[in-house]
C-alpha angles and dihedrals in degrees: 000000000000124000111190135144092359096303129121111213135167112212121205111160091339094302114124122225117246121188116231109262097181093250098084134079125285112275117276099190127082114277093242093050090050092045089054093049090050092046091052094048095045089051088052091051092050087048092051088052090051094051097042096033115136093221091246087152139344088285109067091177088065093086133055114266122233088260091059092050088056094047104027096159092055092043096051091043089052093049091051096044091049091051088063095253116150119245121218116235141197135212127241089277092054097251116142109250102175139030120245147097121326118199122195140147116292130225095263126060110272092009125123131205120217120190134164108241132178142159120280111289095016092114091235091145090055091053099041102091091056095037095050091044085060091047091051091048090055095047095045090051087056093051102260120134108238128191126184118222140173118233136184114332086017091282113158125231139170123239106206123197137167112262119263111262096040110128106274095019121108 
């Protein structure tokens, strides 16, 4: 793992690790290989939290690190993927091919939006309440502030933000 210029990257033969946001293609690597990469990246994130923790309590890994505040979409996607949550995916034409979480930038600076997306007929809308509740639990355990909203067509989504009091957050 390399930490440089505020970026968390996992290098394996010069290829950087990118957590699944739900807007990329389905995984092409073996599940064991992907799981090992996710585990290594997440352990690196926790180590960064320990090293840069502000001593808010006896668990410095319980609050987002400065790196996460600079790249919240990547940080939230990594947290969800490391929890075993299933990311959605799209094909090369941009059509959704699997149901799962989708992480993207929120409307406010440093905020992230998480919704449960899937192809037509996948039943994603019927599973979103339970699935998003599980995502919210994972993110809250890791110190993020998570609020559940209803958007257009009454679809639920999460708005994820760093907690108040974290360095650089008002």
